[in-house]
NULUMDO-480633 format. One record per residue (C-alpha): residue in three letters; x, y, z. Coordinates in steps of 0.25 Angstrom, whole numbers, plus 5000, padded with zeros to 4 digits. Layout:
BEGIN
<pt res="ALA" xx="X" yy="Y" zz="Z"/>
...
% end
This chain:
BEGIN
<pt res="MET" xx="5017" yy="4774" zz="4881"/>
<pt res="ASN" xx="5018" yy="4786" zz="4871"/>
<pt res="MET" xx="5004" yy="4791" zz="4876"/>
<pt res="THR" xx="5009" yy="4791" zz="4891"/>
<pt res="LYS" xx="5021" yy="4799" zz="4888"/>
<pt res="LYS" xx="5013" yy="4809" zz="4880"/>
<pt res="CYS" xx="5003" yy="4811" zz="4891"/>
<pt res="CYS" xx="5014" yy="4814" zz="4901"/>
<pt res="SER" xx="5021" yy="4824" zz="4893"/>
<pt res="VAL" xx="5008" yy="4832" zz="4892"/>
<pt res="LEU" xx="5006" yy="4832" zz="4907"/>
<pt res="VAL" xx="5019" yy="4838" zz="4910"/>
<pt res="LEU" xx="5018" yy="4849" zz="4900"/>
<pt res="GLY" xx="5004" yy="4853" zz="4905"/>
<pt res="LEU" xx="5007" yy="4853" zz="4920"/>
<pt res="ALA" xx="4999" yy="4863" zz="4927"/>
<pt res="VAL" xx="5003" yy="4871" zz="4939"/>
<pt res="PRO" xx="4995" yy="4879" zz="4949"/>
<pt res="GLY" xx="4992" yy="4893" zz="4944"/>
<pt res="GLY" xx="4988" yy="4889" zz="4930"/>
<pt res="LEU" xx="5003" yy="4889" zz="4925"/>
<pt res="LEU" xx="5008" yy="4878" zz="4915"/>
<pt res="TRP" xx="5022" yy="4875" zz="4914"/>
<pt res="SER" xx="5031" yy="4866" zz="4906"/>
<pt res="ALA" xx="5045" yy="4864" zz="4912"/>
<pt res="SER" xx="5054" yy="4863" zz="4901"/>
<pt res="ARG" xx="5067" yy="4869" zz="4895"/>
<pt res="ALA" xx="5058" yy="4880" zz="4889"/>
<pt res="GLY" xx="5054" yy="4885" zz="4903"/>
<pt res="ILE" xx="5042" yy="4886" zz="4911"/>
<pt res="THR" xx="5029" yy="4894" zz="4906"/>
<pt res="ALA" xx="5023" yy="4903" zz="4917"/>
<pt res="ILE" xx="5015" yy="4916" zz="4917"/>
<pt res="THR" xx="5019" yy="4930" zz="4922"/>
<pt res="ILE" xx="5012" yy="4937" zz="4933"/>
<pt res="PRO" xx="5012" yy="4951" zz="4939"/>
<pt res="SER" xx="5022" yy="4952" zz="4951"/>
<pt res="ALA" xx="5011" yy="4960" zz="4958"/>
<pt res="ASP" xx="4996" yy="4959" zz="4956"/>
<pt res="VAL" xx="4988" yy="4967" zz="4966"/>
<pt res="THR" xx="4973" yy="4970" zz="4966"/>
<pt res="LEU" xx="4969" yy="4981" zz="4975"/>
<pt res="SER" xx="4955" yy="4983" zz="4982"/>
<pt res="PHE" xx="4949" yy="4994" zz="4992"/>
<pt res="VAL" xx="4948" yy="4989" zz="5006"/>
<pt res="GLN" xx="4934" yy="4997" zz="5007"/>
<pt res="ALA" xx="4922" yy="5000" zz="4998"/>
<pt res="GLY" xx="4922" yy="5013" zz="4991"/>
<pt res="ARG" xx="4920" yy="5021" zz="4979"/>
<pt res="ILE" xx="4931" yy="5022" zz="4969"/>
<pt res="ALA" xx="4936" yy="5037" zz="4968"/>
<pt res="ASN" xx="4948" yy="5036" zz="4958"/>
<pt res="VAL" xx="4955" yy="5026" zz="4950"/>
<pt res="ARG" xx="4969" yy="5032" zz="4948"/>
<pt res="VAL" xx="4974" yy="5021" zz="4938"/>
<pt res="ARG" xx="4971" yy="5013" zz="4925"/>
<pt res="GLU" xx="4972" yy="4999" zz="4922"/>
<pt res="GLY" xx="4986" yy="4997" zz="4916"/>
<pt res="GLU" xx="4992" yy="5008" zz="4923"/>
<pt res="LEU" xx="5006" yy="5007" zz="4930"/>
<pt res="VAL" xx="5005" yy="5010" zz="4944"/>
<pt res="LYS" xx="5016" yy="5012" zz="4955"/>
<pt res="ALA" xx="5015" yy="5006" zz="4969"/>
<pt res="GLY" xx="5008" yy="5015" zz="4978"/>
<pt res="GLN" xx="5000" yy="5022" zz="4967"/>
<pt res="TRP" xx="4985" yy="5025" zz="4970"/>
<pt res="LEU" xx="4976" yy="5017" zz="4961"/>
<pt res="ILE" xx="4961" yy="5019" zz="4965"/>
<pt res="GLU" xx="4954" yy="5027" zz="4976"/>
<pt res="GLN" xx="4941" yy="5026" zz="4983"/>
<pt res="ASP" xx="4932" yy="5038" zz="4987"/>
<pt res="ASP" xx="4937" yy="5042" zz="5000"/>
<pt res="ALA" xx="4930" yy="5056" zz="5002"/>
<pt res="VAL" xx="4922" yy="5051" zz="5015"/>
<pt res="ASP" xx="4934" yy="5044" zz="5021"/>
<pt res="ARG" xx="4943" yy="5057" zz="5019"/>
<pt res="ALA" xx="4932" yy="5065" zz="5026"/>
<pt res="ARG" xx="4933" yy="5055" zz="5038"/>
<pt res="LEU" xx="4948" yy="5055" zz="5037"/>
<pt res="ALA" xx="4948" yy="5071" zz="5039"/>
<pt res="GLN" xx="4939" yy="5069" zz="5051"/>
<pt res="LEU" xx="4948" yy="5058" zz="5057"/>
<pt res="GLU" xx="4960" yy="5067" zz="5054"/>
<pt res="ALA" xx="4954" yy="5078" zz="5062"/>
<pt res="GLU" xx="4951" yy="5069" zz="5074"/>
<pt res="SER" xx="4965" yy="5063" zz="5074"/>
<pt res="GLU" xx="4971" yy="5077" zz="5075"/>
<pt res="ASP" xx="4962" yy="5082" zz="5086"/>
<pt res="THR" xx="4968" yy="5082" zz="5099"/>
<pt res="THR" xx="4957" yy="5090" zz="5106"/>
<pt res="GLN" xx="4953" yy="5078" zz="5115"/>
<pt res="ILE" xx="4967" yy="5075" zz="5119"/>
<pt res="GLN" xx="4969" yy="5090" zz="5123"/>
<pt res="ALA" xx="4956" yy="5090" zz="5131"/>
<pt res="ALA" xx="4960" yy="5078" zz="5138"/>
<pt res="GLU" xx="4974" yy="5083" zz="5142"/>
<pt res="ALA" xx="4968" yy="5096" zz="5147"/>
<pt res="SER" xx="4958" yy="5088" zz="5155"/>
<pt res="LEU" xx="4968" yy="5079" zz="5161"/>
<pt res="LYS" xx="4977" yy="5092" zz="5164"/>
<pt res="GLN" xx="4965" yy="5098" zz="5171"/>
<pt res="LYS" xx="4962" yy="5086" zz="5179"/>
<pt res="LYS" xx="4976" yy="5085" zz="5184"/>
<pt res="VAL" xx="4975" yy="5099" zz="5189"/>
<pt res="ASP" xx="4962" yy="5096" zz="5196"/>
<pt res="LEU" xx="4969" yy="5084" zz="5203"/>
<pt res="LYS" xx="4981" yy="5092" zz="5207"/>
<pt res="LYS" xx="4972" yy="5103" zz="5213"/>
<pt res="ILE" xx="4963" yy="5093" zz="5221"/>
<pt res="GLU" xx="4975" yy="5085" zz="5226"/>
<pt res="THR" xx="4980" yy="5099" zz="5231"/>
<pt res="ALA" xx="4967" yy="5102" zz="5238"/>
<pt res="ALA" xx="4966" yy="5088" zz="5244"/>
<pt res="ALA" xx="4980" yy="5090" zz="5250"/>
<pt res="ARG" xx="4974" yy="5102" zz="5257"/>
<pt res="ASN" xx="4961" yy="5094" zz="5261"/>
<pt res="ALA" xx="4953" yy="5102" zz="5251"/>
<pt res="ALA" xx="4949" yy="5090" zz="5242"/>
<pt res="THR" xx="4945" yy="5076" zz="5245"/>
<pt res="GLU" xx="4952" yy="5063" zz="5241"/>
<pt res="LEU" xx="4940" yy="5060" zz="5232"/>
<pt res="GLU" xx="4942" yy="5073" zz="5224"/>
<pt res="VAL" xx="4957" yy="5070" zz="5222"/>
<pt res="GLU" xx="4953" yy="5056" zz="5217"/>
<pt res="TYR" xx="4942" yy="5062" zz="5208"/>
<pt res="ALA" xx="4953" yy="5072" zz="5202"/>
<pt res="LYS" xx="4963" yy="5060" zz="5200"/>
<pt res="LEU" xx="4952" yy="5053" zz="5193"/>
<pt res="ASN" xx="4949" yy="5065" zz="5184"/>
<pt res="VAL" xx="4964" yy="5065" zz="5180"/>
<pt res="THR" xx="4963" yy="5050" zz="5177"/>
<pt res="ILE" xx="4951" yy="5052" zz="5168"/>
<pt res="ALA" xx="4957" yy="5064" zz="5161"/>
<pt res="GLY" xx="4969" yy="5056" zz="5158"/>
<pt res="LEU" xx="4961" yy="5045" zz="5152"/>
<pt res="SER" xx="4953" yy="5055" zz="5144"/>
<pt res="LEU" xx="4966" yy="5060" zz="5138"/>
<pt res="GLN" xx="4970" yy="5046" zz="5135"/>
<pt res="VAL" xx="4957" yy="5043" zz="5128"/>
<pt res="ALA" xx="4958" yy="5056" zz="5120"/>
<pt res="ILE" xx="4972" yy="5052" zz="5115"/>
<pt res="PHE" xx="4967" yy="5038" zz="5111"/>
<pt res="GLU" xx="4956" yy="5044" zz="5104"/>
<pt res="HIS" xx="4965" yy="5054" zz="5096"/>
<pt res="GLU" xx="4974" yy="5042" zz="5093"/>
<pt res="GLN" xx="4962" yy="5034" zz="5088"/>
<pt res="ALA" xx="4958" yy="5046" zz="5079"/>
<pt res="LYS" xx="4972" yy="5046" zz="5073"/>
<pt res="ARG" xx="4971" yy="5031" zz="5070"/>
<pt res="LYS" xx="4957" yy="5033" zz="5064"/>
<pt res="PHE" xx="4963" yy="5044" zz="5055"/>
<pt res="GLU" xx="4974" yy="5035" zz="5050"/>
<pt res="GLU" xx="4964" yy="5024" zz="5048"/>
<pt res="ALA" xx="4955" yy="5033" zz="5039"/>
<pt res="LYS" xx="4968" yy="5037" zz="5031"/>
<pt res="LEU" xx="4971" yy="5022" zz="5029"/>
<pt res="GLN" xx="4956" yy="5020" zz="5024"/>
<pt res="ILE" xx="4957" yy="5031" zz="5014"/>
<pt res="ASP" xx="4970" yy="5025" zz="5009"/>
<pt res="ASN" xx="4963" yy="5012" zz="5007"/>
<pt res="MET" xx="4953" yy="5019" zz="4998"/>
<pt res="SER" xx="4964" yy="5021" zz="4988"/>
<pt res="LEU" xx="4972" yy="5009" zz="4981"/>
<pt res="LYS" xx="4986" yy="5011" zz="4978"/>
<pt res="SER" xx="4995" yy="5001" zz="4970"/>
<pt res="PRO" xx="5004" yy="4992" zz="4979"/>
<pt res="ILE" xx="5013" yy="4989" zz="4967"/>
<pt res="SER" xx="5018" yy="4995" zz="4955"/>
<pt res="GLY" xx="5011" yy="4989" zz="4943"/>
<pt res="THR" xx="5000" yy="4990" zz="4933"/>
<pt res="VAL" xx="4985" yy="4992" zz="4936"/>
<pt res="GLU" xx="4979" yy="4979" zz="4930"/>
<pt res="LYS" xx="4965" yy="4981" zz="4933"/>
<pt res="ILE" xx="4955" yy="4991" zz="4940"/>
<pt res="ASP" xx="4942" yy="4986" zz="4945"/>
<pt res="VAL" xx="4936" yy="4999" zz="4950"/>
<pt res="GLU" xx="4931" yy="5012" zz="4944"/>
<pt res="THR" xx="4930" yy="5027" zz="4949"/>
<pt res="GLY" xx="4917" yy="5028" zz="4956"/>
<pt res="GLU" xx="4915" yy="5014" zz="4958"/>
<pt res="SER" xx="4912" yy="5008" zz="4972"/>
<pt res="VAL" xx="4920" yy="4996" zz="4976"/>
<pt res="ASN" xx="4920" yy="4986" zz="4988"/>
<pt res="ALA" xx="4931" yy="4983" zz="4997"/>
<pt res="LEU" xx="4941" yy="4974" zz="4992"/>
<pt res="ASP" xx="4936" yy="4974" zz="4978"/>
<pt res="SER" xx="4947" yy="4973" zz="4967"/>
<pt res="ALA" xx="4950" yy="4988" zz="4963"/>
<pt res="ILE" xx="4963" yy="4987" zz="4955"/>
<pt res="ARG" xx="4974" yy="4977" zz="4951"/>
<pt res="VAL" xx="4989" yy="4981" zz="4950"/>
<pt res="VAL" xx="4999" yy="4971" zz="4944"/>
<pt res="GLN" xx="5014" yy="4972" zz="4943"/>
<pt res="ILE" xx="5020" yy="4965" zz="4931"/>
<pt res="ASP" xx="5034" yy="4971" zz="4932"/>
<pt res="PRO" xx="5040" yy="4962" zz="4937"/>
<pt res="LEU" xx="5032" yy="4949" zz="4933"/>
<pt res="TRP" xx="5031" yy="4937" zz="4940"/>
<pt res="ILE" xx="5031" yy="4923" zz="4935"/>
<pt res="ASP" xx="5027" yy="4911" zz="4943"/>
<pt res="VAL" xx="5033" yy="4898" zz="4937"/>
<pt res="PRO" xx="5030" yy="4884" zz="4941"/>
<pt res="VAL" xx="5044" yy="4878" zz="4940"/>
<pt res="PRO" xx="5046" yy="4863" zz="4941"/>
<pt res="MET" xx="5052" yy="4859" zz="4954"/>
<pt res="PRO" xx="5065" yy="4854" zz="4949"/>
<pt res="GLN" xx="5067" yy="4867" zz="4942"/>
<pt res="ALA" xx="5062" yy="4875" zz="4953"/>
<pt res="SER" xx="5071" yy="4869" zz="4963"/>
<pt res="SER" xx="5083" yy="4876" zz="4956"/>
<pt res="LEU" xx="5077" yy="4890" zz="4956"/>
<pt res="ARG" xx="5082" yy="4901" zz="4966"/>
<pt res="TYR" xx="5076" yy="4915" zz="4969"/>
<pt res="GLY" xx="5082" yy="4925" zz="4960"/>
<pt res="ALA" xx="5085" yy="4915" zz="4949"/>
<pt res="THR" xx="5083" yy="4921" zz="4935"/>
<pt res="THR" xx="5074" yy="4914" zz="4924"/>
<pt res="ARG" xx="5071" yy="4917" zz="4910"/>
<pt res="VAL" xx="5056" yy="4921" zz="4907"/>
<pt res="GLU" xx="5052" yy="4921" zz="4892"/>
<pt res="PHE" xx="5040" yy="4930" zz="4888"/>
<pt res="SER" xx="5033" yy="4926" zz="4875"/>
<pt res="GLU" xx="5022" yy="4936" zz="4873"/>
<pt res="PRO" xx="5021" yy="4946" zz="4866"/>
<pt res="ARG" xx="5036" yy="4945" zz="4864"/>
<pt res="LYS" xx="5046" yy="4935" zz="4869"/>
<pt res="THR" xx="5055" yy="4940" zz="4879"/>
<pt res="THR" xx="5063" yy="4935" zz="4891"/>
<pt res="ALA" xx="5065" yy="4940" zz="4905"/>
<pt res="ASP" xx="5073" yy="4936" zz="4917"/>
<pt res="GLY" xx="5064" yy="4931" zz="4929"/>
<pt res="ILE" xx="5069" yy="4930" zz="4943"/>
<pt res="VAL" xx="5064" yy="4919" zz="4953"/>
<pt res="ILE" xx="5057" yy="4927" zz="4965"/>
<pt res="TYR" xx="5050" yy="4915" zz="4971"/>
<pt res="ILE" xx="5051" yy="4900" zz="4971"/>
<pt res="GLY" xx="5039" yy="4893" zz="4977"/>
<pt res="ALA" xx="5040" yy="4885" zz="4990"/>
<pt res="VAL" xx="5029" yy="4875" zz="4986"/>
<pt res="ALA" xx="5029" yy="4867" zz="4973"/>
<pt res="ASP" xx="5017" yy="4863" zz="4966"/>
<pt res="ALA" xx="5016" yy="4848" zz="4968"/>
<pt res="ALA" xx="5007" yy="4845" zz="4956"/>
<pt res="SER" xx="5016" yy="4852" zz="4946"/>
<pt res="GLY" xx="5030" yy="4850" zz="4953"/>
<pt res="THR" xx="5032" yy="4865" zz="4951"/>
<pt res="LEU" xx="5036" yy="4877" zz="4960"/>
<pt res="ARG" xx="5032" yy="4891" zz="4958"/>
<pt res="VAL" xx="5043" yy="4900" zz="4955"/>
<pt res="ARG" xx="5041" yy="4915" zz="4953"/>
<pt res="LEU" xx="5049" yy="4924" zz="4944"/>
<pt res="GLN" xx="5050" yy="4939" zz="4943"/>
<pt res="VAL" xx="5052" yy="4945" zz="4929"/>
<pt res="PRO" xx="5054" yy="4960" zz="4926"/>
<pt res="ASN" xx="5043" yy="4965" zz="4916"/>
<pt res="LYS" xx="5048" yy="4979" zz="4912"/>
<pt res="SER" xx="5040" yy="4977" zz="4899"/>
<pt res="ARG" xx="5027" yy="4975" zz="4907"/>
<pt res="ARG" xx="5023" yy="4962" zz="4901"/>
<pt res="PRO" xx="5009" yy="4958" zz="4906"/>
<pt res="ALA" xx="5009" yy="4947" zz="4917"/>
<pt res="GLY" xx="5002" yy="4934" zz="4913"/>
<pt res="GLU" xx="5011" yy="4931" zz="4902"/>
<pt res="HIS" xx="5016" yy="4916" zz="4899"/>
<pt res="VAL" xx="5031" yy="4916" zz="4900"/>
<pt res="ARG" xx="5042" yy="4905" zz="4900"/>
<pt res="VAL" xx="5051" yy="4904" zz="4912"/>
<pt res="ILE" xx="5065" yy="4898" zz="4910"/>
<pt res="PHE" xx="5073" yy="4894" zz="4923"/>
<pt res="PRO" xx="5088" yy="4893" zz="4922"/>
<pt res="ALA" xx="5093" yy="4879" zz="4921"/>
<pt res="SER" xx="5096" yy="4873" zz="4935"/>
% end
């Protein structure tokens, strides 16, 4: 009997949950691990040669800040050509002039036909020329609109040859160097946001049922110095883990001192 009780106690203390976290539900709190509140790995959408790496690993960056650029000299030359085509209205002007002339010709022939100086076939032919000239004008306008769209597309392609940070955070890793050729979708740079930090806590179901969004918890950091902070409940899972009887609860914790993510902490929820 004593042996059976001892085995059972060991199983409870060593209960594993998905994600590799271990927890022990007790009055001392639940052990969890901090994670970045944002973790983004950026890649180029097309192959190319790296022209400039503007940042270094460990550097703080702002959202929207340019990070890495591909060589876009050839693309910019093509962009200049497309810009000129998008601004050129010569074909439209020529088509408008042709349509105007065909209308004048039609009017003259109709006047002549009224005096029996032109045949009905000549009148129909003149009308057909007006129709064709009108269609030619529509084609010229359409081609001009297409040229403007191609120009805008080329600008977007050039924009995609430069990576900018979608978040404010820290450059965690750079996987490319200036002069290096990279393939599309290869990892180029990783940016993480650690202020605030997030903590995903596997909370036992009886305790999780009493939690609400916005509830405040106490988070105890131990290394390298023991400190405490207030964590705010920002997410409560909708599906429990049946094997462990826990529900994932996410906390948000301010991190002005920029403690690294990945630290083991103890989370103490308020008594229900």
